[in-house]
Backbone of each chain as nested JSON, in Angstrom:
{
  "chains": [
    {"id": "A", "residues": [
      {"number": 1, "name": "MET", "atoms": {"N": [108.019, 91.176, 101.197], "CA": [108.017, 92.447, 101.542], "C": [109.267, 93.142, 101.743]}},
      {"number": 2, "name": "LEU", "atoms": {"N": [109.774, 94.225, 101.434], "CA": [110.819, 95.043, 101.776], "C": [109.942, 96.458, 102.552]}},
      {"number": 3, "name": "LEU", "atoms": {"N": [111.484, 96.907, 103.117], "CA": [110.843, 98.021, 103.39], "C": [111.588, 99.098, 102.34]}},
      {"number": 4, "name": "GLY", "atoms": {"N": [111.08, 100.288, 102.39], "CA": [111.637, 101.618, 101.78], "C": [111.207, 102.773, 102.562]}},
      {"number": 5, "name": "ARG", "atoms": {"N": [111.851, 103.85, 101.944], "CA": [111.426, 105.002, 102.39], "C": [110.995, 105.876, 101.024]}},
      {"number": 6, "name": "VAL", "atoms": {"N": [109.613, 106.442, 100.989], "CA": [109.152, 107.448, 100.312], "C": [110.479, 108.865, 99.438]}},
      {"number": 7, "name": "VAL", "atoms": {"N": [110.684, 108.466, 99.01], "CA": [111.754, 109.911, 98.441], "C": [111.252, 110.796, 97.181]}},
      {"number": 8, "name": "GLY", "atoms": {"N": [109.607, 110.737, 96.923], "CA": [109.623, 111.464, 95.502], "C": [108.638, 111.057, 95.003]}},
      {"number": 9, "name": "THR", "atoms": {"N": [107.746, 111.747, 94.427], "CA": [106.778, 111.542, 93.38], "C": [106.81, 111.606, 92.414]}},
      {"number": 10, "name": "VAL", "atoms": {"N": [106.119, 110.489, 91.74], "CA": [106.303, 110.596, 90.339], "C": [105.023, 110.945, 89.016]}},
      {"number": 11, "name": "VAL", "atoms": {"N": [105.056, 111.795, 88.237], "CA": [103.925, 112.352, 88.092], "C": [103.552, 111.994, 86.237]}},
      {"number": 12, "name": "PRO", "atoms": {"N": [103.12, 110.94, 85.794], "CA": [103.428, 110.645, 84.25], "C": [101.918, 111.571, 84.043]}},
      {"number": 13, "name": "CYS", "atoms": {"N": [102.309, 111.621, 82.291], "CA": [101.292, 112.536, 81.412], "C": [100.32, 111.289, 80.913]}},
      {"number": 14, "name": "LEU", "atoms": {"N": [101.308, 110.154, 80.978], "CA": [100.41, 109.429, 80.322], "C": [100.699, 107.57, 80.367]}},
      {"number": 15, "name": "VAL", "atoms": {"N": [99.808, 107.122, 80.608], "CA": [99.888, 105.637, 81.498], "C": [99.153, 104.532, 80.672]}},
      {"number": 16, "name": "TYR", "atoms": {"N": [99.481, 103.387, 80.649], "CA": [98.965, 102.415, 80.019], "C": [97.628, 102.131, 80.653]}},
      {"number": 17, "name": "GLU", "atoms": {"N": [96.279, 101.352, 80.351], "CA": [95.047, 101.091, 80.929], "C": [95.289, 100.889, 81.995]}},
      {"number": 18, "name": "GLY", "atoms": {"N": [94.269, 101.124, 82.884], "CA": [94.215, 100.831, 84.344], "C": [95.245, 101.409, 85.588]}},
      {"number": 19, "name": "LEU", "atoms": {"N": [96.006, 101.575, 84.419], "CA": [96.752, 102.974, 85.585], "C": [96.357, 104.697, 86.023]}},
      {"number": 20, "name": "ALA", "atoms": {"N": [95.644, 104.542, 85.303], "CA": [94.787, 105.749, 85.109], "C": [94.631, 106.164, 86.893]}},
      {"number": 21, "name": "GLY", "atoms": {"N": [95.297, 107.26, 87.619], "CA": [95.086, 107.408, 89.074], "C": [95.583, 106.859, 89.719]}},
      {"number": 22, "name": "VAL", "atoms": {"N": [96.288, 106.132, 89.478], "CA": [97.423, 105.539, 90.45], "C": [98.634, 105.765, 90.366]}},
      {"number": 23, "name": "PRO", "atoms": {"N": [98.657, 106.465, 92.272], "CA": [99.918, 107.383, 92.62], "C": [101.387, 106.675, 92.487]}},
      {"number": 24, "name": "LEU", "atoms": {"N": [101.889, 107.506, 91.967], "CA": [103.393, 106.374, 91.426], "C": [104.492, 107.268, 92.454]}},
      {"number": 25, "name": "LEU", "atoms": {"N": [104.957, 106.671, 92.924], "CA": [106.055, 107.197, 94.263], "C": [107.462, 106.562, 93.893]}},
      {"number": 26, "name": "LEU", "atoms": {"N": [108.658, 107.683, 94.345], "CA": [110.262, 106.581, 94.034], "C": [110.2, 106.171, 95.491]}},
      {"number": 27, "name": "VAL", "atoms": {"N": [110.512, 105.297, 95.783], "CA": [110.738, 104.779, 96.755], "C": [112.437, 103.618, 96.846]}},
      {"number": 28, "name": "GLN", "atoms": {"N": [113.064, 104.513, 97.733], "CA": [114.537, 104.358, 98.428], "C": [114.006, 103.09, 98.98]}},
      {"number": 29, "name": "PRO", "atoms": {"N": [114.737, 101.488, 98.526], "CA": [114.672, 100.483, 99.561], "C": [116.151, 100.618, 100.532]}},
      {"number": 30, "name": "LEU", "atoms": {"N": [115.398, 100.225, 101.552], "CA": [116.482, 99.838, 103.066], "C": [116.831, 98.64, 103.056]}},
      {"number": 31, "name": "GLU", "atoms": {"N": [118.115, 98.842, 103.872], "CA": [118.319, 97.598, 104.168], "C": [118.032, 97.061, 105.633]}},
      {"number": 32, "name": "ARG", "atoms": {"N": [118.434, 95.781, 106.177], "CA": [117.689, 95.368, 107.283], "C": [117.994, 96.4, 108.543]}},
      {"number": 33, "name": "THR", "atoms": {"N": [118.912, 97.411, 108.495], "CA": [118.565, 98.02, 109.635], "C": [118.145, 99.652, 109.701]}},
      {"number": 34, "name": "GLY", "atoms": {"N": [117.709, 99.677, 108.282], "CA": [116.802, 100.698, 107.85], "C": [117.86, 102.246, 107.094]}},
      {"number": 35, "name": "LYS", "atoms": {"N": [118.854, 101.632, 106.849], "CA": [119.614, 102.546, 106.442], "C": [119.581, 102.494, 104.729]}},
      {"number": 36, "name": "PRO", "atoms": {"N": [119.559, 103.44, 104.01], "CA": [119.062, 103.061, 102.44], "C": [120.381, 101.999, 101.71]}},
      {"number": 37, "name": "ARG", "atoms": {"N": [119.602, 101.859, 100.994], "CA": [120.551, 100.708, 99.72], "C": [120.286, 100.31, 98.916]}},
      {"number": 38, "name": "GLY", "atoms": {"N": [120.925, 100.685, 97.593], "CA": [120.406, 100.646, 96.082], "C": [119.983, 101.892, 95.602]}},
      {"number": 39, "name": "THR", "atoms": {"N": [119.48, 101.435, 94.403], "CA": [118.878, 102.265, 93.237], "C": [116.961, 102.614, 93.984]}},
      {"number": 40, "name": "PRO", "atoms": {"N": [116.823, 103.778, 94.027], "CA": [115.632, 103.684, 94.07], "C": [114.614, 103.649, 93.258]}},
      {"number": 41, "name": "VAL", "atoms": {"N": [113.496, 103.124, 93.562], "CA": [112.144, 102.369, 92.559], "C": [111.246, 102.895, 92.131]}},
      {"number": 42, "name": "VAL", "atoms": {"N": [110.4, 102.808, 91.518], "CA": [109.001, 103.732, 91.127], "C": [107.986, 102.168, 91.405]}},
      {"number": 43, "name": "ALA", "atoms": {"N": [107.338, 103.152, 92.553], "CA": [106.008, 101.733, 93.374], "C": [105.106, 102.669, 92.901]}},
      {"number": 44, "name": "ALA", "atoms": {"N": [104.077, 101.538, 92.767], "CA": [102.583, 102.283, 92.875], "C": [102.042, 102.246, 94.142]}},
      {"number": 45, "name": "ASP", "atoms": {"N": [101.374, 102.971, 94.411], "CA": [100.786, 103.076, 96.06], "C": [99.32, 102.814, 95.704]}},
      {"number": 46, "name": "ALA", "atoms": {"N": [99.462, 101.126, 96.417], "CA": [98.247, 101.101, 96.75], "C": [97.337, 101.137, 97.815]}},
      {"number": 47, "name": "THR", "atoms": {"N": [98.335, 101.84, 99.094], "CA": [97.476, 102.476, 99.919], "C": [96.594, 103.391, 99.333]}},
      {"number": 48, "name": "LYS", "atoms": {"N": [97.622, 103.833, 98.783], "CA": [96.883, 105.814, 98.333], "C": [97.107, 106.833, 99.402]}},
      {"number": 49, "name": "MET", "atoms": {"N": [98.266, 106.553, 99.941], "CA": [98.144, 107.342, 101.494], "C": [99.398, 107.491, 101.891]}},
      {"number": 50, "name": "ALA", "atoms": {"N": [100.536, 107.199, 101.388], "CA": [101.839, 107.741, 101.081], "C": [102.289, 108.474, 100.579]}},
      {"number": 51, "name": "GLY", "atoms": {"N": [103.126, 109.27, 101.578], "CA": [104.149, 110.639, 100.888], "C": [105.447, 110.497, 101.481]}},
      {"number": 52, "name": "PRO", "atoms": {"N": [106.012, 111.776, 100.422], "CA": [107.446, 112.035, 100.976], "C": [107.634, 111.465, 102.513]}},
      {"number": 53, "name": "GLY", "atoms": {"N": [108.874, 111.071, 102.644], "CA": [109.499, 110.934, 103.701], "C": [108.701, 109.586, 104.765]}},
      {"number": 54, "name": "GLU", "atoms": {"N": [107.714, 108.984, 104.013], "CA": [107.413, 108.239, 104.702], "C": [107.898, 106.629, 105.054]}},
      {"number": 55, "name": "LEU", "atoms": {"N": [107.544, 105.969, 105.777], "CA": [108.203, 104.345, 106.182], "C": [107.207, 103.636, 105.598]}},
      {"number": 56, "name": "VAL", "atoms": {"N": [107.42, 103.069, 104.086], "CA": [106.978, 101.744, 104.043], "C": [107.159, 100.517, 103.5]}},
      {"number": 57, "name": "MET", "atoms": {"N": [105.965, 99.626, 103.443], "CA": [106.551, 97.883, 102.712], "C": [105.794, 98.084, 101.748]}},
      {"number": 58, "name": "TYR", "atoms": {"N": [107.157, 97.133, 100.603], "CA": [106.56, 97.097, 99.472], "C": [106.747, 95.832, 98.742]}},
      {"number": 59, "name": "GLU", "atoms": {"N": [105.919, 95.301, 97.507], "CA": [106.33, 93.96, 97.358], "C": [106.351, 94.346, 95.829]}},
      {"number": 60, "name": "GLY", "atoms": {"N": [107.245, 93.21, 95.341], "CA": [107.78, 93.151, 93.823], "C": [107.327, 92.351, 93.508]}},
      {"number": 61, "name": "GLY", "atoms": {"N": [107.359, 92.204, 91.949], "CA": [107.179, 91.259, 90.879], "C": [105.402, 91.176, 90.669]}},
      {"number": 62, "name": "ARG", "atoms": {"N": [104.795, 89.56, 90.281], "CA": [103.659, 89.559, 90.387], "C": [102.703, 89.883, 91.551]}},
      {"number": 63, "name": "GLU", "atoms": {"N": [103.263, 89.987, 92.616], "CA": [102.26, 90.476, 93.065], "C": [102.197, 91.518, 93.861]}},
      {"number": 64, "name": "ALA", "atoms": {"N": [103.013, 92.437, 93.64], "CA": [102.306, 93.814, 93.12], "C": [101.548, 94.898, 92.218]}},
      {"number": 65, "name": "ALA", "atoms": {"N": [101.216, 93.747, 91.282], "CA": [99.69, 93.96, 90.372], "C": [98.76, 93.848, 91.458]}},
      {"number": 66, "name": "LEU", "atoms": {"N": [99.047, 92.854, 91.754], "CA": [97.633, 91.997, 92.792], "C": [97.015, 93.094, 93.684]}},
      {"number": 67, "name": "ALA", "atoms": {"N": [97.735, 93.925, 94.421], "CA": [97.712, 95.084, 95.219], "C": [96.741, 96.379, 94.708]}},
      {"number": 68, "name": "LEU", "atoms": {"N": [96.463, 96.712, 93.366], "CA": [95.791, 97.39, 92.965], "C": [94.668, 96.785, 92.251]}},
      {"number": 69, "name": "GLU", "atoms": {"N": [93.611, 97.737, 91.851], "CA": [92.234, 97.44, 91.855], "C": [92.399, 98.772, 90.5]}},
      {"number": 70, "name": "PRO", "atoms": {"N": [92.26, 98.249, 88.942], "CA": [92.023, 96.677, 88.737], "C": [93.402, 95.908, 88.391]}},
      {"number": 71, "name": "TRP", "atoms": {"N": [93.248, 94.589, 89.399], "CA": [94.884, 94.22, 89.474], "C": [95.491, 93.788, 87.952]}},
      {"number": 72, "name": "PHE", "atoms": {"N": [94.536, 93.206, 86.988], "CA": [95.486, 93.168, 85.735], "C": [96.504, 94.161, 84.863]}},
      {"number": 73, "name": "VAL", "atoms": {"N": [97.039, 94.548, 85.488], "CA": [97.75, 95.65, 85.396], "C": [99.39, 95.555, 85.078]}},
      {"number": 74, "name": "PRO", "atoms": {"N": [100.138, 96.692, 84.093], "CA": [101.895, 96.281, 84.205], "C": [102.537, 96.723, 85.609]}},
      {"number": 75, "name": "VAL", "atoms": {"N": [102.718, 96.893, 86.486], "CA": [103.34, 97.182, 88.064], "C": [104.457, 95.728, 88.46]}},
      {"number": 76, "name": "ASP", "atoms": {"N": [105.827, 96.217, 89.031], "CA": [106.484, 95.655, 88.965], "C": [106.986, 95.888, 90.743]}},
      {"number": 77, "name": "HIS", "atoms": {"N": [106.286, 97.189, 91.666], "CA": [106.396, 96.996, 92.934], "C": [105.045, 97.964, 92.976]}},
      {"number": 78, "name": "SER", "atoms": {"N": [104.924, 97.68, 94.425], "CA": [103.137, 98.439, 94.82], "C": [103.48, 98.904, 95.83]}},
      {"number": 79, "name": "ILE", "atoms": {"N": [103.441, 100.134, 96.828], "CA": [103.248, 100.052, 98.617], "C": [101.964, 99.241, 99.021]}},
      {"number": 80, "name": "VAL", "atoms": {"N": [102.275, 98.572, 99.662], "CA": [100.848, 98.018, 100.423], "C": [100.402, 98.108, 101.835]}},
      {"number": 81, "name": "GLY", "atoms": {"N": [101.773, 99.488, 103.05], "CA": [101.574, 99.362, 104.053], "C": [102.264, 100.668, 104.459]}},
      {"number": 82, "name": "LEU", "atoms": {"N": [102.162, 101.271, 105.434], "CA": [102.691, 102.377, 105.861], "C": [103.292, 101.53, 107.57]}},
      {"number": 83, "name": "VAL", "atoms": {"N": [104.142, 102.246, 106.792], "CA": [105.075, 101.297, 108.658], "C": [105.058, 101.663, 109.838]}},
      {"number": 84, "name": "ASP", "atoms": {"N": [104.52, 101.993, 110.847], "CA": [104.305, 102.942, 112.061], "C": [105.55, 102.361, 112.94]}},
      {"number": 85, "name": "GLN", "atoms": {"N": [106.069, 100.939, 113.057], "CA": [107.007, 100.507, 113.901], "C": [107.986, 99.703, 112.882]}},
      {"number": 86, "name": "VAL", "atoms": {"N": [108.911, 99.385, 113.314], "CA": [110.256, 98.264, 113.107], "C": [110.13, 98.146, 114.893]}},
      {"number": 87, "name": "SER", "atoms": {"N": [110.285, 96.838, 115.199], "CA": [110.818, 96.841, 116.834], "C": [112.02, 96.15, 116.395]}},
      {"number": 88, "name": "ARG", "atoms": {"N": [113.548, 96.232, 115.828], "CA": [114.471, 95.5, 115.712], "C": [115.472, 96.259, 116.483]}},
      {"number": 89, "name": "GLU", "atoms": {"N": [116.118, 95.139, 116.963], "CA": [117.217, 96.106, 118.2], "C": [118.153, 96.833, 117.401]}},
      {"number": 90, "name": "ASP", "atoms": {"N": [118.565, 96.827, 116.225], "CA": [119.896, 97.83, 115.691], "C": [119.116, 98.581, 114.658]}},
      {"number": 91, "name": "TRP", "atoms": {"N": [118.102, 98.566, 114.9], "CA": [116.83, 99.441, 113.846], "C": [117.576, 101.243, 114.482]}},
      {"number": 92, "name": "GLU", "atoms": {"N": [117.786, 101.411, 112.898], "CA": [118.17, 103.059, 112.745], "C": [118.038, 103.586, 111.497]}},
      {"number": 93, "name": "PRO", "atoms": {"N": [116.975, 103.842, 111.655], "CA": [116.223, 104.62, 110.333], "C": [116.878, 106.099, 110.253]}},
      {"number": 94, "name": "ALA", "atoms": {"N": [117.351, 106.632, 108.734], "CA": [118.422, 107.406, 108.123], "C": [117.409, 108.879, 108.721]}}
    ]},
    {"id": "B", "residues": [
      {"number": 1, "name": "MET", "atoms": {"N": [111.646, 76.968, 99.307], "CA": [111.704, 77.445, 100.419], "C": [113.225, 77.607, 101.505]}},
      {"number": 2, "name": "ILE", "atoms": {"N": [113.058, 79.017, 102.303], "CA": [114.156, 79.835, 102.586], "C": [113.826, 79.44, 104.109]}},
      {"number": 3, "name": "ILE", "atoms": {"N": [115.56, 79.957, 104.905], "CA": [115.726, 80.066, 106.588], "C": [116.112, 81.515, 106.446]}},
      {"number": 4, "name": "GLY", "atoms": {"N": [115.445, 81.935, 107.847], "CA": [115.516, 82.91, 108.165], "C": [115.829, 83.291, 109.77]}},
      {"number": 5, "name": "ARG", "atoms": {"N": [116.051, 84.01, 109.966], "CA": [116.21, 84.572, 111.652], "C": [115.514, 85.839, 111.929]}},
      {"number": 6, "name": "VAL", "atoms": {"N": [114.207, 85.653, 112.7], "CA": [113.444, 86.628, 113.132], "C": [114.366, 87.384, 114.141]}},
      {"number": 7, "name": "LYS", "atoms": {"N": [114.023, 89.01, 113.655], "CA": [114.604, 89.86, 114.145], "C": [114.178, 91.115, 114.555]}},
      {"number": 8, "name": "GLY", "atoms": {"N": [112.636, 91.384, 113.772], "CA": [111.788, 92.39, 114.637], "C": [110.742, 91.853, 114.14]}},
      {"number": 9, "name": "GLU", "atoms": {"N": [109.472, 92.784, 114.837], "CA": [108.171, 92.726, 114.333], "C": [107.999, 93.837, 113.554]}},
      {"number": 10, "name": "VAL", "atoms": {"N": [107.378, 94.287, 112.75], "CA": [106.577, 95.135, 111.903], "C": [105.008, 95.351, 111.967]}},
      {"number": 11, "name": "VAL", "atoms": {"N": [104.893, 97.098, 112.868], "CA": [103.987, 97.134, 112.748], "C": [103.528, 98.564, 111.552]}},
      {"number": 12, "name": "ALA", "atoms": {"N": [101.919, 97.888, 111.278], "CA": [101.704, 98.813, 109.919], "C": [99.836, 98.961, 110.408]}},
      {"number": 13, "name": "THR", "atoms": {"N": [99.399, 99.947, 110.69], "CA": [97.945, 100.554, 110.623], "C": [97.631, 99.964, 109.653]}},
      {"number": 14, "name": "ILE", "atoms": {"N": [98.144, 101.529, 108.733], "CA": [97.458, 101.297, 107.093], "C": [98.095, 100.325, 105.912]}},
      {"number": 15, "name": "LYS", "atoms": {"N": [97.283, 99.077, 105.758], "CA": [97.958, 98.618, 104.654], "C": [97.15, 98.113, 104.136]}},
      {"number": 16, "name": "HIS", "atoms": {"N": [97.451, 97.09, 102.902], "CA": [96.276, 96.173, 102.146], "C": [95.919, 95.154, 102.923]}},
      {"number": 17, "name": "PRO", "atoms": {"N": [94.259, 95.259, 102.996], "CA": [93.623, 94.625, 103.685], "C": [93.707, 93.079, 103.631]}},
      {"number": 18, "name": "ALA", "atoms": {"N": [94.298, 92.589, 102.484], "CA": [94.838, 91.092, 102.599], "C": [95.985, 90.557, 103.967]}},
      {"number": 19, "name": "TYR", "atoms": {"N": [96.772, 91.96, 103.885], "CA": [97.361, 91.864, 105.581], "C": [96.827, 91.93, 106.96]}},
      {"number": 20, "name": "ALA", "atoms": {"N": [95.097, 92.45, 107.003], "CA": [94.94, 92.727, 108.142], "C": [94.839, 91.334, 109.041]}},
      {"number": 21, "name": "ASN", "atoms": {"N": [95.124, 91.371, 110.208], "CA": [95.019, 90.262, 111.376], "C": [96.499, 89.333, 111.188]}},
      {"number": 22, "name": "TRP", "atoms": {"N": [97.22, 89.741, 110.644], "CA": [98.778, 88.913, 110.928], "C": [99.447, 89.932, 110.896]}},
      {"number": 23, "name": "ARG", "atoms": {"N": [100.62, 88.765, 111.66], "CA": [102.039, 89.947, 112.601], "C": [102.95, 89.239, 111.108]}},
      {"number": 24, "name": "MET", "atoms": {"N": [103.662, 90.772, 111.191], "CA": [104.501, 90.767, 110.309], "C": [106.025, 90.736, 111.048]}},
      {"number": 25, "name": "LEU", "atoms": {"N": [106.602, 89.971, 110.499], "CA": [108.086, 89.94, 111.297], "C": [109.09, 90.134, 110.249]}},
      {"number": 26, "name": "GLN", "atoms": {"N": [110.293, 90.681, 110.243], "CA": [111.607, 90.758, 109.954], "C": [112.08, 90.071, 110.299]}},
      {"number": 27, "name": "LEU", "atoms": {"N": [112.907, 89.002, 109.065], "CA": [113.76, 88.145, 109.15], "C": [115.098, 87.971, 108.51]}},
      {"number": 28, "name": "ASP", "atoms": {"N": [116.026, 87.895, 109.042], "CA": [117.224, 87.991, 108.294], "C": [117.549, 86.508, 107.385]}},
      {"number": 29, "name": "ARG", "atoms": {"N": [117.947, 86.955, 105.845], "CA": [117.806, 85.568, 105.587], "C": [119.431, 85.043, 106.057]}},
      {"number": 30, "name": "LEU", "atoms": {"N": [119.049, 83.303, 106.135], "CA": [120.778, 82.945, 106.29], "C": [120.845, 82.023, 105.725]}},
      {"number": 31, "name": "ASP", "atoms": {"N": [122.149, 81.526, 105.613], "CA": [122.654, 80.272, 104.545], "C": [122.265, 78.86, 105.096]}},
      {"number": 32, "name": "GLY", "atoms": {"N": [122.876, 78.1, 104.325], "CA": [122.923, 76.57, 105.177], "C": [123.627, 76.55, 106.512]}},
      {"number": 33, "name": "GLN", "atoms": {"N": [124.983, 77.538, 106.635], "CA": [125.685, 76.897, 108.005], "C": [124.216, 78.054, 108.952]}},
      {"number": 34, "name": "GLY", "atoms": {"N": [123.587, 78.768, 108.597], "CA": [122.883, 79.418, 109.469], "C": [123.734, 80.843, 109.66]}},
      {"number": 35, "name": "ARG", "atoms": {"N": [124.739, 81.042, 108.77], "CA": [125.337, 82.788, 108.43], "C": [124.28, 83.356, 108.456]}},
      {"number": 36, "name": "GLU", "atoms": {"N": [124.436, 84.674, 108.549], "CA": [123.24, 85.773, 107.948], "C": [124.005, 86.071, 107.113]}},
      {"number": 37, "name": "LEU", "atoms": {"N": [123.215, 86.53, 105.855], "CA": [123.738, 86.672, 104.156], "C": [123.482, 88.468, 104.028]}},
      {"number": 38, "name": "GLY", "atoms": {"N": [122.92, 88.905, 104.775], "CA": [123.128, 90.408, 104.836], "C": [122.301, 90.879, 104.183]}},
      {"number": 39, "name": "SER", "atoms": {"N": [121.006, 89.985, 103.526], "CA": [119.592, 90.437, 103.468], "C": [118.428, 90.091, 104.049]}},
      {"number": 40, "name": "TYR", "atoms": {"N": [117.709, 90.971, 104.038], "CA": [116.349, 90.616, 104.777], "C": [114.734, 90.221, 104.07]}},
      {"number": 41, "name": "LEU", "atoms": {"N": [114.008, 89.728, 104.869], "CA": [112.45, 89.765, 104.396], "C": [111.571, 90.481, 105.355]}},
      {"number": 42, "name": "VAL", "atoms": {"N": [110.719, 91.236, 104.7], "CA": [109.152, 90.921, 106.009], "C": [108.302, 89.758, 105.517]}},
      {"number": 43, "name": "ALA", "atoms": {"N": [108.412, 89.1, 106.42], "CA": [106.924, 87.899, 106.01], "C": [105.625, 88.425, 107.278]}},
      {"number": 44, "name": "LEU", "atoms": {"N": [104.732, 87.446, 106.665], "CA": [103.703, 87.06, 107.751], "C": [103.721, 85.857, 108.418]}},
      {"number": 45, "name": "ALA", "atoms": {"N": [103.341, 85.79, 109.272], "CA": [103.706, 84.481, 110.343], "C": [102.45, 84.199, 110.133]}},
      {"number": 46, "name": "ALA", "atoms": {"N": [102.382, 82.63, 109.617], "CA": [101.447, 81.917, 109.426], "C": [101.958, 81.409, 110.843]}},
      {"number": 47, "name": "VAL", "atoms": {"N": [102.827, 80.962, 110.85], "CA": [103.128, 79.933, 112.465], "C": [103.882, 81.338, 113.274]}},
      {"number": 48, "name": "ASP", "atoms": {"N": [103.548, 80.844, 115.007], "CA": [104.002, 82.107, 115.511], "C": [105.017, 81.993, 116.058]}},
      {"number": 49, "name": "ALA", "atoms": {"N": [105.698, 82.477, 115.552], "CA": [107.195, 82.777, 115.529], "C": [107.943, 83.784, 116.355]}},
      {"number": 50, "name": "GLY", "atoms": {"N": [108.617, 83.885, 117.387], "CA": [109.297, 84.766, 117.967], "C": [110.708, 85.719, 117.834]}},
      {"number": 51, "name": "ILE", "atoms": {"N": [111.052, 86.597, 118.564], "CA": [112.259, 87.455, 117.699], "C": [113.295, 86.495, 118.132]}},
      {"number": 52, "name": "GLY", "atoms": {"N": [114.207, 85.734, 117.405], "CA": [115.901, 85.266, 117.657], "C": [115.412, 83.615, 117.101]}},
      {"number": 53, "name": "GLN", "atoms": {"N": [114.394, 83.589, 117.054], "CA": [114.029, 81.952, 116.305], "C": [114.602, 81.657, 114.873]}},
      {"number": 54, "name": "THR", "atoms": {"N": [114.793, 80.6, 114.32], "CA": [115.121, 80.231, 113.235], "C": [113.686, 79.425, 112.398]}},
      {"number": 55, "name": "VAL", "atoms": {"N": [113.182, 79.849, 111.306], "CA": [112.359, 79.806, 110.563], "C": [112.692, 79.438, 109.122]}},
      {"number": 56, "name": "LEU", "atoms": {"N": [111.3, 78.788, 108.756], "CA": [111.293, 78.079, 107.464], "C": [110.496, 79.195, 106.733]}},
      {"number": 57, "name": "VAL", "atoms": {"N": [110.626, 79.883, 105.853], "CA": [109.974, 80.52, 105.288], "C": [109.63, 80.01, 103.577]}},
      {"number": 58, "name": "ILE", "atoms": {"N": [108.65, 80.679, 103.033], "CA": [108.165, 80.712, 101.598], "C": [108.369, 81.79, 101.275]}},
      {"number": 59, "name": "ASP", "atoms": {"N": [108.737, 82.24, 100.102], "CA": [109.224, 83.305, 99.352], "C": [108.118, 83.642, 98.194]}},
      {"number": 60, "name": "GLU", "atoms": {"N": [107.312, 82.742, 97.676], "CA": [107.044, 82.74, 96.363], "C": [104.942, 83.027, 96.018]}},
      {"number": 61, "name": "GLY", "atoms": {"N": [104.83, 83.628, 95.532], "CA": [103.533, 83.77, 95.509], "C": [102.156, 82.766, 95.61]}},
      {"number": 62, "name": "ASN", "atoms": {"N": [102.223, 82.347, 94.733], "CA": [101.275, 80.965, 94.825], "C": [100.673, 79.983, 96.318]}},
      {"number": 63, "name": "SER", "atoms": {"N": [101.863, 79.856, 96.854], "CA": [101.836, 79.292, 98.315], "C": [101.402, 80.127, 98.911]}},
      {"number": 64, "name": "ALA", "atoms": {"N": [102.138, 81.38, 98.659], "CA": [101.757, 82.308, 99.947], "C": [100.032, 82.519, 100.167]}},
      {"number": 65, "name": "ARG", "atoms": {"N": [99.354, 82.666, 98.803], "CA": [98.646, 83.034, 98.59], "C": [97.241, 81.777, 99.384]}},
      {"number": 66, "name": "GLN", "atoms": {"N": [98.073, 80.406, 99.14], "CA": [97.107, 79.406, 99.431], "C": [97.18, 79.207, 101.127]}},
      {"number": 67, "name": "VAL", "atoms": {"N": [98.045, 79.859, 101.923], "CA": [98.571, 79.671, 103.187], "C": [97.135, 80.749, 103.462]}},
      {"number": 68, "name": "VAL", "atoms": {"N": [97.337, 82.165, 103.016], "CA": [96.489, 83.147, 103.038], "C": [94.887, 83.098, 103.254]}},
      {"number": 69, "name": "GLY", "atoms": {"N": [94.723, 81.689, 102.19], "CA": [93.744, 81.432, 101.176], "C": [92.825, 82.863, 100.682]}},
      {"number": 70, "name": "ASP", "atoms": {"N": [93.371, 83.29, 100.193], "CA": [93.038, 84.372, 99.272], "C": [93.845, 84.141, 97.558]}},
      {"number": 71, "name": "PRO", "atoms": {"N": [93.214, 83.906, 96.688], "CA": [94.019, 84.06, 95.627], "C": [94.195, 84.919, 94.895]}},
      {"number": 72, "name": "GLN", "atoms": {"N": [93.755, 86.34, 95.291], "CA": [94.611, 87.51, 94.876], "C": [95.108, 88.541, 95.854]}},
      {"number": 73, "name": "ALA", "atoms": {"N": [95.364, 87.802, 96.991], "CA": [96.286, 88.539, 97.947], "C": [97.765, 88.789, 97.147]}},
      {"number": 74, "name": "PRO", "atoms": {"N": [98.155, 89.76, 97.755], "CA": [98.873, 90.479, 97.036], "C": [100.597, 90.096, 98.244]}},
      {"number": 75, "name": "ILE", "atoms": {"N": [100.491, 89.158, 98.577], "CA": [101.685, 88.085, 99.455], "C": [102.795, 87.377, 98.986]}},
      {"number": 76, "name": "ARG", "atoms": {"N": [103.461, 87.237, 99.061], "CA": [104.595, 86.384, 98.537], "C": [104.926, 86.078, 99.56]}},
      {"number": 77, "name": "SER", "atoms": {"N": [105.801, 86.346, 100.747], "CA": [106.733, 86.159, 101.759], "C": [105.993, 85.28, 103.112]}},
      {"number": 78, "name": "VAL", "atoms": {"N": [105.833, 83.936, 103.833], "CA": [105.403, 83.493, 104.77], "C": [105.758, 82.98, 105.303]}},
      {"number": 79, "name": "ILE", "atoms": {"N": [105.638, 83.204, 106.669], "CA": [106.73, 82.104, 107.856], "C": [105.842, 80.767, 108.24]}},
      {"number": 80, "name": "ILE", "atoms": {"N": [106.236, 79.52, 107.607], "CA": [105.639, 78.394, 107.857], "C": [105.9, 77.242, 108.86]}},
      {"number": 81, "name": "GLY", "atoms": {"N": [107.269, 77.664, 109.526], "CA": [107.835, 76.47, 110.156], "C": [108.676, 77.276, 111.202]}},
      {"number": 82, "name": "ILE", "atoms": {"N": [109.12, 76.611, 112.265], "CA": [110.09, 77.232, 112.984], "C": [110.862, 75.452, 112.838]}},
      {"number": 83, "name": "ILE", "atoms": {"N": [112.424, 76.414, 112.765], "CA": [113.364, 74.968, 112.397], "C": [114.075, 74.729, 114.017]}},
      {"number": 84, "name": "ASP", "atoms": {"N": [114.213, 73.341, 114.28], "CA": [114.966, 73.569, 115.783], "C": [116.046, 73.217, 115.311]}},
      {"number": 85, "name": "GLU", "atoms": {"N": [116.629, 72.324, 114.124], "CA": [118.06, 72.053, 113.674], "C": [118.258, 71.485, 112.316]}},
      {"number": 86, "name": "ILE", "atoms": {"N": [119.368, 71.976, 111.93], "CA": [119.665, 71.55, 110.636], "C": [121.145, 70.621, 110.804]}},
      {"number": 87, "name": "THR", "atoms": {"N": [121.03, 69.623, 110.335], "CA": [122.127, 68.933, 110.022], "C": [123.083, 69.109, 108.667]}},
      {"number": 88, "name": "HIS", "atoms": {"N": [124.169, 68.716, 108.722], "CA": [124.696, 68.336, 107.179], "C": [125.424, 67.297, 107.523]}},
      {"number": 89, "name": "ALA", "atoms": {"N": [125.245, 66.781, 105.837], "CA": [126.172, 65.544, 105.93], "C": [127.311, 65.335, 105.542]}}
    ]}
  ]
}
């Protein structure tokens, strides 16, 4: 799992079967201290509760699809939790 | 398996049910000499590690799902050991 910040929403007009109704959010990956690093990815929101500005944890790869229902869907990043707190000494979220 | 150092705890109330009742720790990845690589992971604590400890981590889905006992859990990273010492030949 990695940490990310929701920076936008993605609205598709047509999706592959199984993905209808799954929220797609633009997630900016964070480095270990909470600063943004790298290119945003589009993640399916398995919690269905994340929104812009939210600190989230996401899973990539095969596990991303397993977070969804139905789980046999073509997805490579999924939000699996909304983070309340990171208790790291040098944590400095932007 | 990879080596990491526990740096903090991640707390989330709303999360996928497979993560319920597991502690989640943020750990920095280390190289073979124990130096920080600059990257990190958030992993479930299958053994009770504390902040500052060097730990053994699996970052592979099938073994992680074996640890949590759910063949469809969306989980990939699990702390499965605490490292006392690494010696180099």
